Each structure stands twice: as C-alpha cells, then as structure tokens.
C-alpha positions, -999 to 999 in steps of 0.1 A, spaced: -780 9 -130 -778 8 -168 -748 -9 -183 -735 25 -195 -743 44 -163 -714 65 -150 -702 47 -119 -675 60 -95 -657 34 -73 -639 52 -45 -609 32 -33 -606 11 -65 -570 0 -56 -580 -15 -23 -592 -50 -17 -629 -41 -16 -628 -15 -43 -609 -36 -68 -633 -64 -62 -662 -42 -70 -646 -30 -102 -640 -67 -112 -677 -75 -105 -690 -45 -124 -668 -54 -154 -679 -91 -151 -715 -80 -153 -709 -58 -183 -708 -22 -169 -687 -1 -192 -685 34 -177 -665 30 -145 -647 60 -131 -617 57 -108 -590 79 -93 -558 70 -75 -549 87 -42 -523 107 -61 -549 119 -86 -576 126 -59 -570 130 -22 -605 122 -7 -595 139 26 -593 172 8 -627 188 4 -619 211 -25 -604 183 -45 -634 161 -40 -659 189 -48 -640 197 -80 -640 160 -90 -677 155 -85 -685 188 -103 -665 177 -133 -675 140 -135 -710 140 -120 -712 102 -115 -747 87 -114 -738 60 -89 -711 58 -62 -696 29 -44 -677 43 -13 -652 16 -6 -623 40 2 -611 38 38 -580 39 61 -579 3 74 -557 -19 96 -557 -46 122 -559 -45 160 -524 -29 165 -528 -2 139 -562 8 152 -551 8 188 -519 27 181 -534 55 159 -570 61 168 -569 98 160 -556 90 125 -582 64 118 -610 86 130 -599 118 112 -590 102 78 -621 80 76 -646 107 88 -631 133 65 -631 112 33 -666 98 40 -681 132 46 -664 147 16 -675 120 -8 -711 116 5 -717 153 7 -703 161 -28 -723 132 -43 -755 146 -28 -746 182 -39 -741 171 -75 -773 150 -78 -758 115 -76 -787 91 -81 -775 65 -56 -746 60 -33 -736 28 -14 -715 32 17 -694 3 29 -688 0 66 -676 -28 89 -691 -52 114 -670 -34 141 -698 -8 142 -717 -31 164 -713 -32 203 -686 -55 217 -712 -75 237 -740 -74 212 -763 -105 211 -751 -131 186 -756 -133 157 -757 -95 154 -788 -80 136 -787 -46 119 -809 -30 146 -784 -37 174 -764 -6 162 -756 18 191 -772 -5 217 -740 -8 238 -703 1 241 -679 -6 212 -647 -27 212 -620 -3 226 -592 -15 203 -610 -2 171 -635 23 186 -622 52 166 -626 34 133 -661 21 143 -672 56 153 -661 70 119 -680 42 101 -711 48 122 -709 85 112 -708 77 75 -737 53 78 -758 79 98 -750 107 74 -764 86 45 -794 79 67 -800 116 75 -796 126 39 -823 101 31 -846 114 58 -841 151 52 -837 152 14 -849 118 1 -815 107 -11 -813 71 -22 -782 64 -2 -777 29 13 -751 11 34 -737 -24 37 -718 -38 67 -694 -66 59 -679 -91 83 -641 -98 82 -630 -98 46 -601 -115 28 -590 -122 -8 -571 -106 -37 -554 -73 -31 -554 -78 7 -527 -62 29 -502 -87 41 -481 -64 63 -468 -83 94 -481 -58 119 -507 -37 102 -528 -63 85 -559 -82 96 -558 -116 111 -563 -139 81 -537 -122 57 -513 -119 86 -516 -157 92 -510 -164 55 -478 -144 55 -466 -158 89 -471 -194 80 -457 -190 45 -425 -174 59 -423 -201 86 -425 -228 59 -399 -211 37 -375 -206 67 -381 -241 82 -393 -227 115 -402 -253 141 -430 -232 156 -451 -201 150 -465 -180 178 -499 -164 173 -515 -135 192 -540 -141 221 -553 -175 232 -571 -185 200 -605 -184 216 -623 -155 198 -648 -165 172 -648 -149 138 -667 -149 105 -650 -144 71 -663 -134 37 -644 -137 5 -642 -102 -10 -655 -111 -44 -687 -124 -28 -690 -90 -10 -686 -73 -44 -713 -94 -59 -736 -84 -30 -727 -47 -34 -738 -46 -70 -769 -66 -62 -779 -41 -35 -772 -11 -57 -798 -26 -81 -822 -41 -57 -823 -23 -23 -833 12 -12 -839 9 25 -827 32 53 -814 4 75 -780 -11 67 -775 -46 53 -752 -71 69 -728 -90 46 -714 -123 57 -717 -161 56 -735 -167 89 -707 -191 98 -680 -187 124 -649 -205 137 -623 -199 164 -591 -181 157 -574 -214 168 -593 -233 141 -585 -206 116 -547 -208 123 -549 -246 118 -568 -242 85 -544 -215 71 -514 -236 81 -528 -266 63 -535 -246 31 -501 -230 32 -484 -263 39 -468 -255 73 -465 -285 95 -447 -271 126 -460 -263 161 -485 -234 167 -481 -215 200 -500 -186 216 -488 -153 231 -515 -146 257 -499 -112 265 -513 -100 231 -549 -88 228 -577 -111 216 -600 -83 204 -638 -88 204 -647 -122 217 -673 -129 190 -685 -111 159 -711 -132 140 -735 -113 117 -772 -122 112 -774 -124 74 -811 -132 72 -818 -98 57 -795 -103 27 -809 -138 23 -845 -125 23 -835 -101 -5 -823 -131 -25 -786 -131 -20 -761 -156 -4 -724 -161 -4 -707 -185 -28 -671 -191 -16 -664 -215 13 -636 -205 36 -610 -231 27 -615 -225 -10 -612 -187 -4 -580 -191 16 -565 -211 -12 -573 -183 -36 -560 -157 -12 -527 -176 -8 -523 -177 -46 -528 -139 -46 -501 -136 -19 -477 -157 -39 -482 -139 -72 -482 -103 -58 -447 -98 -44 -450 -61 -41 -481 -64 -20 -466 -93 0 -436 -71 9 -455 -41 22 
C-alpha cells in the first residue's frame, strides 16, 4: 500500500476496525474511507454495490461482523449466520467487481474444529466438527475465507485472510451477557468492587484454556500482512501462550482490584476446552505480538473506565 492509497476499513467503529484505523494512521496512511452502519448497511447488497462503485477503494480490511459471546451465539445462531454471511459476501463480491487490488478478510479461531490438535495450525481447517455453541458464526467465517480463496483460484484475486485468537482491548463490548469472557470479567469484577460484593460467580468450572491477543497487536499484523503476504492459506494471529479461565479470572480480579471470593457455576457452559493457535507462520513472516496479557488487561480496564457509554451497553 502507498501512504495515499484509498483504503476502506469495514467495521471501523468496532474493536478490530477501530484498531486498524489507529494503526493505519500511526503508520502515516492518509486516505482512509469509513462508513457507519447508518450510512451503509453492509447486509444490503444494493447499498454495498453503490458504495464500491462510487468509492472504488484500492484496499479493503473486512473487519465488520456481528459478534458475541457463548450465550449470544447459542441463542441466535440464525442471526449470526445470516448477518455475517450476507455482509461478507456483499463486501468481498463488490470489492472484486470493482477491481479492488487487495482485500483482507478477518475471521476467528472458532473456525477450527472443537477437538483440533493443539496448537492449531492453519491446515486443520475443516478436519473435524465445530464447537456447537458458536457453530453458526464459525460456518459464516469459513464461508468468507473460502470465498476469498475461490476468487483467488478462479480469477487471481489477491485476497487474503487472517484468523485471530480471542481479542480484547479498546472499544470492546462490555455487555454483561453478550460480551466475550475477558471484557465480561472486567465489568463483573469492577461492579463487584464498587458494590462491595463478597463474592463473584463465574461461568463453568474454570478449566478451559484460552489464548488472548491485544487488539492493537492484531491491527499491526493486519497492516503487515496487507503489505507482505499474498498466500491462499489463512494466517493465524495470536501469542502462542494460553492460560486457564480460572487463572484469567484471578488476573482480571487483581488488575481491577477486587479482593473477594471467586466461585463457579458449573451449570453454565464451558465452551471449547482448548483453543491455542500455532503462530509459527506469522513468526516466519517476521511478525510477533508486543503486548503481554497483564499489561493489555490494564489498558483494557482503563478503556472501560473512560468509556461510560460503552460500559453501559
């Protein structure tokens, strides 16, 4: 990408999209195109086609998505599949039709099988059954990845994909029921501290292992790949490090300053038992993460404290 290349970031108000915009600006890119959902509904094909015909972006970061935690995914699978598949296909197809030089599709590590060998390499895709609680979202993401791959094979389109592990950081969703585990814990322990609660009950039994990547590190990788990678196979984005949910809760409690008791509700789902990405491919390309988990949680907690509107939703 040239510094004045026209770059469209789809989903620029979300956690990932906003981080990509920050990274592009940090690196001196000056021609960044964005649209709010009110200005452009990506699930409406005619609107998307009109936007691409008028703007003709040279590069596209497809970070827009309907996202949520275990409960949201499990309760509304049809919504998660329809919205994500529709917006993905609309953006990717319109980009291709209007001659976009390069598109980068952002997926999720949930595309990999529930029982995939650990750590999960990029080539384990479609090698086994998915985790049922987020199967619909995963199938939508797989479809977007595969459509990029097929456009490359059939038409030579330079469309790539990146699969992040669990993300957190500025502009996260802290909703008490619809958020992912780390922001949900930040909110829960903050409110417990503020209310003087003697105990906090967390979901499951604390045994699942998870990997977390600070979203600004992902954004750095996204820009790096746009400039340095043109392969058909996706690229995993993570740290290569994991910890149990129990260890995570204790770490978040310490950062937030909550000193009460932590209990576990084993009637609630655990989700996938383990999701560690093999990040050797990104490392071989010359990239590695920068933000350690405790430092990142401190930054995320600061974001929570200073974004009251986001904290309330």
